[in-house]
Structure formats: C-alpha cells, structure tokens
Steps between C-alpha positions, in 0.01 A plus 500: 500500500350723230779688325474840334772718355640760264681442171713760324856622469654652701301477823731688736253793501194297601300546820254225408645222717503726806150625422349152481696367800357785708153438357511129586609578857259789551199312368600165655515329159660160558650260249609767250838632388605766249842477334700686238599313183754695295454404137706654222313314223126444506562164329602379847139523622387145409796355693411712804140378492619139472747543785239646736165323451371679810521840326155658504578850376773720358551870459691609190728801476757650262586382236243220456154661514445462127738215421322268746173494303588216256591278798153522657191289435261795509452871571236689691314687227414798720858574604802323348325410174392857443824663614749258346711462814496267800620562853307229687466132416249266659614136505220248524508159667537330162809712426333723243564873512309822441642851474351813657600864521472646849729795416196651329295480819780625725590795282142601419388511862813666637529772235130584517511533879818710487374744237167526683677588827674782311159644413500397134370219280673267256220562251628729226856502638772461237779263600844398381570131558876441498599157367333240281547178697237280664425744782431782256222295342316471832552872569368601158188285539433632851538864395274451200235345726533799733432723197848650502697548177828303519789538257782245481862624506780270383873510441427351156157635410275319255169606352325753723760480778709803596874496545668676791626764257137580419429617855497874435397762752154507342461121519607498865258781586212317333567161663477552876511132606828319434526129580835320505453133407869443425743341751714816500574598859428155642741346750792448458523763222347770717690785331316461169179666382297545181650773274207742500548881514440542875557876477156537337312333784282721722283476809214390272674177403453151647792255488414134567791254514419128483836441669462445876859418597630755584188673627629838381652466154709756311198542269289599800770716655546702182125545474472612861767767442265647239212484754328214314296248701669158516389143573691170501384149413471355852122536524465349154717205612282442804175520303618270222641252755165476678322459166745221409428325830127515432554346156725223631275399787154539349315173461472397137387209288766327295439710188341814635738682268 
C-alpha cells in the first residue's frame, strides 16, 4: 500500500482526503491511500516518516510551508527553491525527500483563467496580496510571472509591505485584484475576514480567496455586496492536488533532484 497524506495544524478544514479518495475510486487507482496527519510542530516530521516507511508523498499546509524546508533533503529549484515555501513533498524509495511548490501552479492557472473569463488580463493588473505566509510567496511569484503588479499587505508590515491602515480609498481603487492568503474565514472560524475597507470595493474589483472551506467566505460575501467579482480556492486546490500526484508518481532515478 502506497501511502500519501497531508501535514499541518489544524486539519479540520481540509478536503484533501476526500478529494484523493474520490480520485482513487474514479480512476481505479489500487493500492493507494491518502490520510491526514495533524502535526502541531514540524519537528515531528522525521518521526512520521520513520513510522510510515510506505509514505510516498505529502502535502503541506498551514503553518508548516516554510518551516518544513530545513527537514528536507532537497528542493525543486523551479518551484519551492525559488519561492521559499513547500506544499508538496516527494518521498523516494531510499527515504530521501524533495520539496515542491504546487500552490504556484494551482493559483497561476486558476487566476489567469478566471480573469480571462471576465474579459481582462492579469498583465498590468495591480494586486493586493493579504498575508505574508507560505501561500503568499507562491501567489506573489505567480502574479509576477503573469506580469501583474502584486503588493504584500501585512498586520505587521516590514520593508515595502503595506499595513491594513495604509489601504486608503486611492490604494483600493488602484489595486483591483485582492487575494486573501490568510486563514481568516476558514472553517471553523467562518465569521472572520481580512480587515480591508470593503466599502471602497466596486464592480471593477476581483476578490480571490485561497480559502475553500466554506466555499463562500465572509471576505467573498462582503465583496459581492459591493458588486465585486469573487472566486474561492477550490479550483486551486484541485489543480495543485493533481500537480502533486504527478510529482509523486512520476518515474525518477534515485537522485533526479
């Protein structure tokens, strides 16, 4: 039995186990299982790998996407190495590990398709990226590659970052794409949302929430009341999950990494 799974804390919000169980059944993939491994401290990872020698791949979620890097044997230079965050780990037969970032792929493809369907392009679009965790790094890289102009927003801004108090009416008008990479609004704390000035949103704004549970967050609801277009993270989840599966199951030499 080849074992795959998700590490992070908490995992009550995750659809990953259900997604992969349905994938295995739909595609008649035998001998595989996907489990959830709640892990408060990333230092617990070596013990998990030792306990389950049949682990072949892991997804990584909040709060370990950056903290996991020192525990890995290598990084994919084109994704995790460049971005500085990992959300997929390939585990080789010899037990060695390599980190990848499939959030980048999932977000880039889904946001580009969504904006295109709305009759616009990401190129030249100014964006506010809310949060500075591991997911924000993938979002920033994807937007830059799409020739958008992303700006980080943080509760405790450093360097060129903006604080939430800096989001004036003029700043909001100029930045029409707003991406929530924070866990605010995620189950079970569904009543929360990022503290942006929603009253200055218009029908020219795009609100993308990486949260996918619930499917309609308070962030999205408040945007919709201002006639902004909204999008949740479910498509991104599906795209990054499929990319993770490709990475885990692709044939590789022992140190093709």
